[in-house]
C-alpha positions as CSV (number, residue, x, y, z in Angstrom):
1,M,-16.2,16.3,8.9
2,R,-13.5,18.6,7.8
3,R,-12.5,18.1,4.4
4,L,-9.1,18.1,3.4
5,L,-6.9,18.1,0.3
6,L,-5.4,15.2,-0.8
7,P,-1.8,15.2,0.8
8,V,1.0,14.6,-1.6
9,W,3.8,12.4,-0.2
10,L,7.1,12.5,-2.1
11,G,9.1,10.6,0.7
12,V,12.7,11.1,0.2
13,L,14.1,12.2,-3.2
14,L,17.0,9.6,-3.7
15,P,19.8,10.0,-6.4
16,Q,19.3,6.8,-8.8
17,A,23.4,6.1,-8.4
18,A,22.8,5.5,-4.7
19,L,20.0,3.2,-4.9
20,A,21.3,-0.5,-4.7
21,E,18.0,-2.4,-4.8
22,A,14.3,-2.0,-5.9
23,T,11.6,-4.5,-5.8
24,A,8.0,-4.8,-7.1
25,T,5.5,-7.2,-5.6
26,A,2.0,-8.2,-6.6
27,R,0.1,-10.3,-4.2
28,Y,-3.3,-12.2,-3.9
29,G,-5.1,-13.5,-0.8
30,S,-8.0,-15.3,0.0
31,V,-9.9,-16.3,3.2
32,A,-12.3,-18.9,3.0
33,D,-16.2,-18.7,3.8
34,A,-16.8,-18.7,7.5
35,D,-19.9,-18.3,9.7
36,L,-20.3,-14.6,11.0
37,G,-23.2,-15.4,13.5
38,A,-26.2,-16.2,11.3
39,A,-24.6,-14.7,8.4
40,R,-21.4,-15.8,6.5
41,L,-18.3,-13.9,5.5
42,Q,-15.7,-14.2,2.8
43,A,-12.5,-11.9,2.3
44,R,-10.2,-11.6,-0.7
45,E,-7.2,-9.5,-0.8
46,Y,-5.3,-7.7,-3.5
47,G,-2.2,-5.9,-3.2
48,L,0.8,-4.1,-5.0
49,G,4.1,-3.0,-3.6
50,L,7.3,-1.1,-4.3
51,Q,10.6,-0.7,-2.3
52,W,13.7,1.0,-2.9
53,S,16.6,0.7,-0.4
54,D,20.2,1.1,0.7
55,A,20.2,4.9,-0.2
56,R,23.0,6.2,2.4
57,F,21.9,8.7,4.9
58,A,23.1,9.9,8.3
59,A,25.6,7.0,8.8
60,G,22.8,4.5,7.7
61,A,20.6,3.3,4.9
62,V,17.1,4.7,4.0
63,H,14.5,2.3,2.7
64,V,11.5,3.8,0.8
65,G,8.4,1.8,0.0
66,L,4.8,2.3,-1.4
67,D,2.3,-0.4,-0.9
68,Y,-1.4,-0.5,-2.1
69,A,-3.9,-3.1,-0.6
70,Y,-7.5,-3.6,-1.6
71,T,-9.6,-5.8,0.5
72,R,-13.1,-7.0,-0.3
73,Y,-15.6,-8.4,2.5
74,Q,-18.6,-10.2,1.0
75,Y,-21.5,-11.0,3.4
76,E,-24.6,-13.3,3.4
77,R,-27.8,-13.0,5.3
78,L,-26.4,-9.5,6.5
79,P,-28.5,-6.1,6.0
80,T,-25.6,-4.4,4.4
81,R,-23.7,-4.1,1.2
82,N,-20.4,-5.7,0.4
83,R,-17.2,-3.6,1.7
84,D,-14.7,-2.7,-0.6
85,L,-11.7,-1.3,1.3
86,H,-8.3,0.4,0.0
87,R,-5.2,1.1,1.9
88,V,-2.2,3.0,0.6
89,R,1.0,3.1,3.0
90,V,4.3,4.9,2.5
91,P,7.0,3.7,4.6
92,V,10.3,5.6,5.1
93,E,12.7,3.6,7.2
94,W,16.0,4.5,8.4
95,K,18.6,1.6,9.6
96,G,22.0,2.3,11.0
97,G,24.2,1.8,14.0
98,A,27.2,-0.2,14.7
99,V,27.1,-2.4,17.9
100,L,23.2,-1.8,18.3
101,R,21.3,-1.6,15.2
102,Q,18.5,1.0,15.3
103,S,15.4,1.1,12.9
104,V,13.2,4.3,12.7
105,M,10.2,4.2,10.4
106,L,7.2,6.4,9.7
107,A,4.5,5.4,7.3
108,P,1.7,8.0,6.3
109,V,-1.3,5.7,5.8
110,I,-4.8,6.2,3.7
111,A,-7.2,3.7,4.5
112,A,-10.9,4.3,3.4
113,S,-13.9,3.0,1.4
114,S,-14.0,2.6,-2.2
115,N,-16.5,5.5,-2.6
116,V,-14.3,7.8,-0.7
117,F,-11.1,6.5,-2.0
118,K,-12.0,7.1,-5.8
119,E,-12.8,10.8,-5.2
120,L,-10.1,11.4,-2.2
121,P,-9.5,15.1,-3.0
122,S,-13.3,16.0,-2.7
123,R,-14.6,13.5,-0.2
124,G,-11.3,12.6,1.9
125,S,-11.2,13.7,5.3
126,S,-8.9,13.6,8.4
127,E,-10.3,10.3,9.4
128,D,-9.1,8.8,6.1
129,Y,-5.5,9.5,7.2
130,S,-3.0,8.2,10.1
131,L,0.3,7.8,10.7
132,H,2.0,4.6,11.5
133,G,5.6,4.1,12.6
134,H,8.2,2.0,14.7
135,W,11.4,2.4,16.6
136,H,13.4,-0.4,17.8
137,V,16.9,-1.4,18.5
138,E,18.6,-4.7,18.1
139,G,21.7,-6.5,19.3
140,P,24.1,-7.9,19.2
141,A,24.6,-10.8,16.8
142,R,25.3,-9.9,13.3
143,G,26.7,-13.1,12.1
144,E,25.4,-16.4,13.7
145,G,24.0,-16.6,17.1
146,W,21.6,-15.0,19.3
147,G,20.4,-11.5,19.2
148,W,17.2,-9.4,20.6
149,R,15.0,-6.6,19.3
150,I,13.3,-4.3,21.5
151,G,11.2,-1.3,20.8
152,V,7.8,0.3,20.2
153,A,5.3,0.7,17.4
154,R,2.3,2.2,16.2
155,S,-0.2,0.6,14.0
156,D,-3.5,-1.0,13.6
157,V,-2.5,-4.4,13.2
158,F,-4.7,-5.4,16.2
159,G,-7.9,-3.7,14.7
160,G,-7.5,-0.3,16.0
161,L,-4.7,2.5,15.8
162,A,-2.6,2.3,18.9
163,F,1.1,1.9,20.2
164,H,2.3,-1.4,21.5
165,P,5.5,-3.0,22.3
166,V,7.9,-4.7,20.1
167,V,10.0,-7.5,21.7
168,A,11.7,-10.6,20.2
169,A,14.5,-13.0,20.5
170,L,16.5,-13.5,17.5
171,W,18.5,-16.3,16.2
172,R,20.7,-16.8,13.1
173,G,22.4,-20.0,11.7
174,A,23.9,-21.0,8.7
175,R,20.7,-22.1,7.0
176,A,17.9,-21.0,9.1
177,T,16.8,-17.9,11.0
178,A,14.0,-17.3,13.8
179,E,12.2,-14.4,15.6
180,V,10.3,-15.4,18.5
181,G,8.6,-12.4,20.2
182,W,5.9,-10.0,20.1
183,P,3.9,-8.9,17.9
184,G,4.7,-11.6,15.5
185,S,7.1,-14.6,15.4
186,R,8.6,-16.3,12.2
187,I,11.0,-19.0,11.3
188,E,12.8,-19.5,8.1
189,W,15.0,-22.6,6.9
190,R,16.9,-22.1,3.5
191,V,16.6,-25.8,2.1
192,W,18.6,-24.8,-1.1
193,P,20.1,-21.3,-2.1
194,A,16.9,-20.6,-4.2
195,V,14.2,-22.3,-1.9
196,A,13.3,-21.3,1.8
197,L,10.5,-22.6,3.9
198,G,9.4,-21.5,7.1
199,A,6.4,-20.6,9.4
200,E,4.8,-17.5,11.0
201,L,2.2,-16.2,13.3
202,L,1.3,-12.8,13.1
203,P,-1.4,-10.1,13.9
204,A,-3.5,-9.4,10.6
205,G,-6.1,-6.6,11.8
206,G,-6.7,-3.3,10.3
207,R,-8.8,-0.3,10.3
208,W,-10.7,1.8,7.5
209,H,-12.8,4.8,7.6
210,V,-15.9,3.9,5.8
211,V,-18.8,6.4,4.4
212,S,-22.1,4.9,3.6
213,D,-23.9,6.7,0.8
214,E,-26.9,4.3,1.5
215,R,-27.1,6.1,4.7
216,D,-26.8,9.9,3.3
217,G,-22.9,10.0,4.3
218,A,-23.0,8.5,7.7
219,D,-19.6,7.4,8.5
220,F,-17.8,4.9,10.9
221,Y,-14.6,2.7,11.4
222,Y,-14.6,-0.9,10.2
223,N,-12.5,-2.5,12.6
224,M,-10.9,-5.9,12.1
225,E,-9.2,-8.1,14.4
226,A,-7.3,-11.5,13.4
227,W,-4.5,-13.6,13.9
228,R,-2.8,-15.7,11.2
229,G,-0.6,-18.7,11.6
230,G,0.7,-20.2,8.6
231,L,3.5,-22.1,6.5
232,T,5.5,-20.1,4.2
233,A,7.4,-21.3,1.0
234,A,9.7,-19.0,-1.2
235,W,11.4,-19.8,-4.6
236,A,13.7,-17.5,-6.6
237,P,13.9,-19.5,-10.0
238,R,15.7,-16.7,-11.4
239,R,18.2,-14.1,-9.8
240,R,15.4,-11.4,-10.1
241,L,12.3,-13.3,-10.0
242,Q,10.8,-14.3,-6.5
243,L,7.7,-16.5,-6.0
244,A,6.0,-16.9,-2.6
245,A,3.0,-18.6,-0.8
246,T,1.5,-18.9,2.5
247,A,-1.3,-21.2,3.7
248,G,-2.6,-21.5,7.2
249,V,-5.4,-20.4,9.5
250,E,-7.1,-17.0,10.3
251,F,-8.4,-17.2,13.7
252,A,-9.3,-15.1,16.8
253,R,-11.2,-12.9,14.4
254,R,-13.5,-9.8,14.9
255,H,-15.4,-7.6,12.7
256,R,-17.0,-4.4,14.1
257,F,-18.8,-2.0,11.8
258,E,-22.2,-0.8,10.7
259,D,-24.8,-2.0,8.7
260,D,-26.9,-0.2,6.1
261,T,-29.6,0.1,8.7
262,G,-27.3,2.2,11.1
263,A,-27.2,-0.9,13.7
264,V,-23.9,-1.9,14.8
265,V,-22.5,-5.2,14.0
266,D,-19.8,-6.8,16.2
267,R,-19.4,-10.4,15.8
268,D,-16.8,-13.0,16.1
269,P,-16.1,-15.0,12.5
270,D,-15.3,-18.6,12.7
271,A,-11.7,-19.5,12.2
272,A,-11.0,-20.1,8.5
273,P,-8.3,-21.2,6.0
274,Y,-6.5,-18.5,4.2
275,V,-3.8,-18.4,1.3
276,E,-1.6,-15.9,0.1
277,L,0.5,-15.9,-3.4
278,A,3.3,-13.2,-4.1
279,L,5.2,-12.4,-7.2
280,G,8.3,-10.3,-6.7
281,W,10.8,-8.9,-9.4
282,R,14.1,-7.4,-8.2
283,W,16.4,-5.1,-10.0
């Protein structure tokens, strides 16, 4: 594989005076044990995120983020080591428009196994990097009422890096919002000013480049497909503090990778409950 230097993504240099808001978030997620054919699978997820928003640019607003996610898959009765997978995503999004509102986002992504990620400058290759993004337009309701969204995105939420359509019907009320479409749907109801309840159905797949030291550097892509449907709750006990939780079921799952013998593992785990907790701080 062709070796690459670690790319340094500085995003957009934004003057501090132009920043209206910044948010830091810590996440933890767990998917319960499930049958993986004759084997067993368990997943744990940890994440940290930063987002800076509302820097004015080209008659719109720029939002810059930095998101890190660590996923650990543990197996029983399978001839492979547990997999520790890392992902860094740096989305840069522009939003603007008067009657029709546009969103353009580009996100360089690093997705690699732990042994490569911790030595990325020396062991990284082009397979560890990808470019995600989207373009979509929304209209017409800015206040209460119905609206729509249409566009295209490039991501790995379905388990492989590919383009996919973005289509949704949008509704905004005095205390509730709804988004029903593809690839995801969600609804939120603000029970009190500081409390919101909701539901969501979203694709939860991913793709990572893995290098196997047990097989003298053999490499492959770990492809994971899944959907998650769950109930959500959010609470802001203080103006700057945010707490959130999601509980539901991960289903329509598929894991495709290679074990330590080089054999391809392509199995559909059983559906399993999952929970995700998040803590955010806004300033």
